[in-house]
C-alpha positions, 0 to 999 in steps of 0.5 A: 599299389592302394594309392594308385589305384586311389589316383586312378578312380579319381574321376575329376582328374581324368576329366582335367586330363581328357579336357585336355587331352582329347583335342591334343590327340585329335589335332596332334594326330592331323600332324603326320595324318599330313605326313601319310597324304604328302606320302600318298600322293608323291608316292604315287608319283612314277619315280622312287627319288620323288617320294625320298625327295619329300622324306629327306627335304622334311627331314632337313626342315624339320632337323631345323625347326624341331631343333628350336622345340623349345619355343613351345615347350619351355613356353608351355611350363612357365605359362603353366606355372604362371597361371598355376600362381595366377600371375597374368603379368608372367603370362603376356611376358612368356608369350611376348619373348616366345614370339620374339625369340620365333622371329630371331631364331627365324633370320639366323636358321635363313642364314644356315640352311643353305650351308646346311643343306649342302653339308647334309646331302654330301653326307647322304650321297644320294643319287642325282635325280634325288639330291636335285629334287631335295634341295627344290622342296627344302628351299621353298619348305623354308618361307614357312620358317617364320610361322612354324617357330611363331606357331610353337611359341603360340601352341606351347603358350595355350597349352600353359594356359590349359586352353586346348581348344586354340592350339587344336583349331590351329593344328587343324587348320594348318593341316586341313589346309596343306592336305587339301592344297597337297591334292590341288597342287600336286595332282590337280596342277601337276606341280610335283614336290614343288607343290607338296612344298609350297602347300606347306608354306601356305597352311602355316601362314594362315595359322599363324594368323589364326593363332594371334586372333585367338591370343587376345581373348585368351589374354583377356581370360587373365588379367594383367599387362604386357611388362615392358621394362622387364622385357628390356631386363636381362634378368627377366630372360634369364630363366626361360633362356637357360630352360630353352637352352637345355631343351635345345641341345636335347631337341638337337640330339634327338632330332640328330637320331631321326636324321641319322636314320635318314643319311644311313637310309639313303646310302642303303637306296633311293628305296630303302630311304622311302620306305624308312620314311613310310614307317617313320610316318607310323611313328609319327602318328603313334608320337603325336596322338600320344604326344596330346597326353603328354601336353596334358601331363605338361599343363596339369604338372605344371599347374599342379607344381606353380600351386604346390599341389603334390596330390594334384601332380601325382594323380596327373601322372597316374591317369596319363599314365594309364591311358599312355599305355592303353593307347600304346597298346592299340597302336600297336595291335594296328601296326602288328594287323594292318601295317601291310595296308597302312604302306599300301596306302601310302605308295604304289611303288613295288620296291618300296612296299616290300622294303617296308614290309619287312621292318614292319614288326619293328613299327609294331612294337616302338609303341610300347616302347616309346610311349614312357618317354614321351610322359616322363617329357611333359613331366619334365617339360611341365617342371621346367626341369630342362636340364635333368630332361636334357642330360636323360638325351645326352646319357641315351645317345651317349649308350646307344651309339656303341650299338648303333657302330657295332650293327653298321655293318647289318644295312637297315636291320641294325638301323632299326635294331640301334633305334629301338634301343636307343628309345628303351634307353631314353625311357629307362634314363628320364625314369631313373632321373624322375624316381630321384628326384621324387625320392628328394622331394625335388618336384614340388619341394622347395628347391632352389633352381 
């Protein structure tokens, strides 16, 4: 306990954590704020199926895009370790590989999008109005895919170089422009669901252009050249692709959980799927804020591992864990006290408000359970230990599935209970793996991987 207190009292680590976390928290919070504005704008249109269409369409797009979240997470770990070694060529290689992968996967997802959306909606069995509006939203939203994936690669690379200002500028521009265009297109021009999708497309392309512009001065801070010869060799791609493969499997499993919440909610009716979307906006708000601290863990732990500095690694974890606990307590108190107001701000449809209010206690408890998996994800990403993170996610999913099956007859209550259990198991499995590695000195040890 004395060692933990000593680490907690190390003020330079607090400054380093917050130098990275503060801008990322501010920019990350703007992401769910966009979802809140989308819900608030569409939620004040007359029909529940319009709000449901944005929720389901965004869920379909997120399942495609965020399954490729490895473009950000893989870049962060490798860039952080290259920065820790002072390897300017390696930093350029990571950035080039990330952008090339983003372009290639965009083409692949475009080819898969149409059959995927029709298959997913056939599972949901939505009303005709909900299905038509969802497909219209989703097809417009697909035009943002290259910008979204390119943005993932850039944000991850910037974080690995411990540059939080550039991602802050990118995400702030994306979300401020998205909010402004949403209000104009939906309320001003009356474009409805299509206007909401179009606003997101324009905002993400503008942010990608800004990120590419900001990459040039960032590269000048790290002397080196793009290793074009290495980019032509399979051996230079193998470590990144191996890590990305494991992060992809992990991300796909996580997105499948959120997607099944949408599927099951849609089967329970338009009001239920809309209410769950509003509650999940609260989870997004919490997750993106706490991810700011997780991003700091990714960068600082990756740098410490690259420099083989055990003390810096331990201090970064202790400080970030302390602040993460305090932040999760604040969010739990907020949703417990102001949850009804949070719902009313997003919609004035009585059936949706009443349904969402029933399940608010789950949202209030969720931050206290979920915070630990966010923090541990940051450690595993910074260490480029994607294999272990993947195994933890798959084990959590397999352990939670029987409970989801047994509670399927409980309606939306069973859905939320299963989700809470899944998040708790996820934190415990990652924590167990982290302790196992620590006892064997595998975090900063000399193990060949």
